[in-house]
N, C-alpha and C positions, 0 to 999 in steps of 0.2 A: 049492850051486847057482851061487855066484859063480864057482867055478873053471871052469865051462863056458864062461865068456866070455873065457877065455884071458888075453891080455896086459892087457885092460881090467880083468879081475878082480884082477890083481896090483897095480893102481893104485887100487883102489876106496877104500881107506882113506887115500890120500895126496893132499895138495893139488896134486900134479903133474897130476892128472887135469884140473883147471881150466885149467892152463897149456897142456896138450896140446890140449884142446878149443878154447880161444881161439886158439891158433896155427894150428890146422887151418882154422878158420872164417875167420880173417883172411887166410890165404894162398890160399884156394881161389878168390878173385876173380881172382888172377893165374894160377893153375893150376887150372882148373875140374875137372880129373881127380882132385884130392884128395878123398878120401871123407869130407868133414867131416860130412855128414848121417849116414853110417854110424857115425862115432865118437860123435856126440851121442846117437844112439839107443842104441848099445851102453852108453854111460856111464849113461844114464837107466835102462836095464834093470838094470845092475849096481847102481845106487843103490836101485832098488826092491827087488831081491833082498837087498841088504845091510840095508835098513831093516827088511824082514821078519825077517831073521835076528837083527838087534839087538833087535827088539821081542820075539821069541820067547825070546831069552836074557836079556831085561831083568829078568824076575821072579826068575830064579835069581841073576843078577848082583847085583840089589839086595839079595836075602837074604844073599848072601855078602859084601856091601859092595864089590863090584867094579863098574866102569863099563863098559858095552858098548862094543865097538869102534866108532869113528867111521865113518860112511859119507858119500858125497857129498851135499851139500845140494841139493835139487832147485831151489830158488829161486836159489841161487848159480850153478848150472849154466845156468839160463835166462839169468841176467844176463850171464854170461861169453860165451855164444853170441851173444846179441843185441848186446852192446857190440862184440865183435870183428867182427860183421857190418857194423855202422855204420862202424867205423874203417876197415875194408877198402874200403867204398863211397867214403868221403871221400878215401882215399888215391888211388884210381883217378880220382875226380872232379877232384882237384887236379892230378894228372899230366896228365890230358887237357886241362884248362883251359890249362895251360902248354905244350901239345904243339907248337903252331906249325904252319906251313904243311905240313910233311911229314905230320903226322898227319891234317890236314884232307884232303890228297890221298888218303891211304890210305882214309879213310872214304868219300870221293867215289867210289872205285873199287869199293866194296862196296855192292851193291844192298840187302842186308839192313840194313847200318848206316845207309845213307841213309834208308831207310824208317823205321827206328827213330828216327832223329833228328827226322824230320818229325812222327811220331806223338807222341813223348815231349814235344817242344816245345809242341805244341798242348794235350796233356793237362795238363801242368804249368801252362800259362798259364790254363787254365780251372779250375784247382784239382782236376783229375781225376787225381791222382797214384796212383789205384788201380792203374795200369799198373806203377808201381814195385813195388807189393806183389805183383802177379801175377808179375812178372819174377823176384822173389826165389825163387820155387818152381820156375820153369822152368829146364831145363838151360842153363847159361851165361848165363841172362837177366840175372842180377845184374851180370855183367861188362859186357854190352852197354849196359844202362841207365846205369850209372855213367860209362862211357866217353862215351856220347852226351850225357849231361847236362853233362859237362865241356867237350867240344868245342863244344857249342852255347852255352856260357857262360850256362847257366841260373843264376839267382840262388840262393844257398845256402839262403835261406829258402823257396824253392820246392821244393828237392830234399831237404833234411835231414829235415824232419818225416816225409815219406813213406818215406825210407830207414830212419828209426828205427822207424816202424810196421811196415815190411816185415821188419826184423831181429827185432823182438819177436814178430811173428806166426809167422815161420818157427821161431824158437827154441821158442816155446810148443808149436807143433804137433809138432816133432821130439821134444822131451822128453816130451810127453804120450803120443806113440806108444810110446816105449820104456818109460815108467813103467807105463802101463795095460796094455800088452801083456804085461809081466812079471807084473802082478797077475792077469791073466786066464788066461795060458797058462804061467806059471812062467818062471823065469830060464833059458830054454833057447834054442838056436839057432832053434827054430821060432818063438818069440816075436819074436826079432830079425828073422827073415826076413819074418814077416807085417808087422811094423812098417815094414821097409824097402820092402816092396811098396806099402804105403799111402803112404809118402813119395814113391816114384817115380810112383805113380798120380796124386798131387797135382801133381807136376811135369808129367806128360803133359797133365792137364786145363788147367794154367796155360798151357802152350805152345799148346794148341788155342785157348784164349780170346784169347791175344795175336795169333794169326794172324787171328782174326775181327775184331780191333780196327779195322783200316782200314775195313771195311764200316760199322761203327757210327759211325766218325768221319765218313765221307762222308755217311751218312744224316742226321747232325745238322747 
C-alpha cells in the first residue's frame, strides 16, 4: 500500500521525511505555491499505512525475534509541521518589522494589505487573534498576516501565541486528514485526494470568514 504513495513511500521509514515536511512548511510562507499541505497529508497517509503494515507484521516478527520496520511517528510529524509553521511566521514578521519605508509604501499601495493591517491590528489589540488562526488555513493568508503584523510593529507577545495556536491547529488538522483518511479509505490516491479536498475546503471557508471580518469589526 505504501508504494502507491510514490516518492513519499520511499521515505516512509527514513527520518528525512521529517526534514522534508519541516522545510516545505517553513518555506511556503515565502512561496505559497509550495504544496506543504499536500506533503503533510501524504506523509500522514503513508504513516498510517506503515503503522498498519507494521502492526500486521508485528505478531510474526515477534515470534521470529525480528523488529518491524520503523514508520513515521504521527506526533513527531505534527510537531515538525507546527514548529516549522511558527518559525516561518516569525521569520517574515521580523523581516517585515525591519522593512523600512519602502515596504511601508508597498503595503500602502495594496488595498488588500492595507485592510488586513487595519483589521489585524485591531483584532490583536482586543485579544482577538482568531484572525491569525483563520489566516493559517486560507490561501496565502499566513504570509499576509505575518507581513502585516511585522510592518504594523505589533508586539511579539500579541502575535506569537496566536501564531503557535494557528500552526498547531493547521498541523493537527492536516495530519488527521491524512491519517484517518488512510484508516477509512486505505492508503490510496483516493484517500489522499479526499483529504486534500477537505484541506482546500477548510481554506475556502477560512477565506470566506476573513472576507466577512470587516463587517463584524464595524458592527462591534
